[in-house]
N, C-alpha and C positions, 0 to 999 in steps of 0.2 A: 416372141423374144425382144426386146428392146433393144436396140443398138448399143454397144458400150459408151460410156458418158466421159470418160477420161482417157487421155491419148496414153495408149499402151507404153511407149518408148520414153515417156517423160517419169516414170517413178515405178512404185511397187502398188501394189492391190491392197486393199484392207484386209490384213491379216484374218483368217478364221481360227480362231484359237484350237476349236475340237479337230478341224481338217489338219492343222499343221501336226497335231499330236498323232492323229491316225495314219499320216501317209509316214512320219518318223516310224513309227512301228510296223507299219506294212512293209517300209523298204528296210529295216532290219529282216525282216522274214523272208523277202524276195531276193536280197542280198544272202542270205544263210543258203538258201537253195540255189542260187546261182554261182556261188562260190564252190559247191560240190560239184557241179559242171564242169567247171574248170579245173579243178582239182582231177578230174578224171581224162582231162587232155585228149577228149575224142574230138578235137578240132585238130590235131596233130595230123601233118601228113606223113606218109611212110618213112621220108628221109629225116622225121624230126623226131622220129619214136626212141633214138639212142641218146639224144640230148636228158640232160641233167632235168630232175623231174622237181622241180622247186615247189616249195609249199606256196600257195595262194597267201598274198601279203596281208598282217592283221588288219589293214586299212580299210580291205575290201567291203566288209559286210558295215561298218561305223559309216563309211563314206557315203556309200546308199540313203542309209536310215539319213543322215544329214542333208542329202543333197535333196531327197523327197519331202522332207520338212521343209528345207528354204524355198523349194518351188512352189508347195502348198501356198508360203509366207507372200511368195512373189506375185504368183496367178492364182492361187488358189479361187476366187470368187469372179476372177475373169469370164464372163462369158456364161454366167450360171454354172460354172466350175466346168463348162466342157473344152474348155482349152487346155485344161491342167494334164489329162491323160497323154496327151504328145509329148509333153516336156518330162513326166514320170517314164514313159517307154525310152525316150530319149538318155534318162539318165542311167536307166537299166543296161542298154546297150553298151553306153559309153564307157561305164566302168566295166563290163566284161571284156570291151575291145582294148581297154587298158592293160590289164592282167595278161591279155592273148599276147598284146603286142610286145610287152615285157618280158613274156615266156620266149615267145618263136622270131619276134621282129616281123610280124604278117598280121594283118587285116582281113581274117576271113572273107569272101564274096558272100558265103552262105549268110553271113549276119548281116554283113554293110549291105547289100543290094535288094534283098526284102523289103530292109527299112524305107526306103523311099518310097514305096506305095502306100506303106503300115503308117508311115507319118504324114505322107500328102493327106490320106483318109482322116486322120485323126484331127489335123490341120483344117479337112473341112468341116469337121465337126465344130471345132472352135469358131470358125468364121459364121458358121450359120448361129451358134449361140450368140456371136457378138454382133452380128451384123458387118463386120469388118472384112468384106471380099477382098476387098482393095490390098490387104494385109498377105490374104493368098497368092495375089499375083505378084506382089514383092518377094514372097517367100520364093515361088519358082523362079523370076529372075536372080534372085541372091544365088541360090544354089547353081544355077548356070554359071553367072559370074565366077562364082569362086572353083568351080569346075573345070573350067576355062584357064582361069589365071594359075591355079595349083597344077594343072597339066603345062603348062608352059615353062612354071618354075621348075619342074621334074625335069623336062625336056633338056631345059639348059642349063640345068644344076652341075657343078664341076665334078666330072667323073662319074655322074648319074648316079652318085651314090647317095644324095642327101634326102631326097624325096621319091617314093614309090608309088606306083600306081594306086595301090591300096590308102595314102594318106590322099590324092586327089577325089579318090570317090568318097572318102572321108570327109573332105573339106566342104563337097557339094553336099553331103548330109546336115554338116552343122551350118549351111549357108541357109538351109530352107527353113530350120527353126528359130535361126538367128532373124532372118530377113522376114519373118512374121510381126517379130515385134519392133521392127523398124531399121532403118539404114545405119543409126548410130549403134546399136547393139552387133550389126554384122562389124563395121571399124573396130568396135572394141573387141570384139572376138578375135578378128585377124590379128591384129596388136598384140593383145596378150599371149597369144598360141606364138608369134615370132620370137616375141621378148622372152616367153618359158622355154620354147626351144635352143634359144641362143644361149640363156643361162646354163640349161641343160648340156649342150655340147663343150661350153667352157667348164665347167666342173668335172665332165668326163675326162677332157684334154689335160687337166690339170692333175687329177687324181691319178692320173695315165692308165684310165681303165678303157680309153678308145684312142685309137690314133688318128693323124688328121684324114686317112684315107678309110676309117672303120665307117660301118653301118651306124647309124643313130636312129631309134625308134623314134620316130617323129608323132604318131598315133599320139599317145599321152597328151604333151603340149598341145596339139589340136584342137583335144576334147576339153581339156581345162580350161586352154584360153576361149573356148566357144559358151563354157558355161560360166566363166565371168562376165562375159557379155550379155547371158542370159541374166543372171542375179544382179550386176552392178546397177544401181540408180543412175539414168544416164545424166541427170542435172549434177551429180558431182562430177561429171566430165565436162561437159557443156559449160557448166560455171566456173570451173578452172581455166577453161579454153577463155572464156568472154570477162573474166572478173581479171 
């Protein structure tokens, strides 16, 4: 297989219409299955069983369908399609973790930790399809950098109430997939996550749904920020900075 001839970090791959439509439909189907699993609350610990059992949000299924379609548009033909499974897996795991974090303010290790080797194997497949082995090395470096960086943020955050170890591991996972695409996607994903987290905190404080010392679920902003980094054409940012 020939190496990829276009720089991944610069823009979007050529869209493949049938693949975009197929991934959108499959995303809806996978979303329905995952939403039923989330509704069962089997991830809850013993001391979480008495918490209110809120329904999975209406956004869950369409969000995964839209994400899978956008990812097929973004990278569907990269490396003969061999890179796409890593990002589809990330979307499925990410949407599920958002729902769980909103429910119990926790990111379960049985979901996050196995995702590291699974994504690494899928990215190896993408690297084989593209010949971009340097991208795989960069992905591992980015994962380590974000793990260490977020660990330090969690360690020195005021009162230790902002970032938890679950957020630290999640950041490393996001670094793995962002790093494969390039350093610009890593930076965009990080800053987007911080901005979204800050906006969320302000909204919750203004609406008095949380106090200054309350725990805020930062998993969703980290995940949404990562997908901004994956999906946003980098030249929109680099062009704005250089123009």
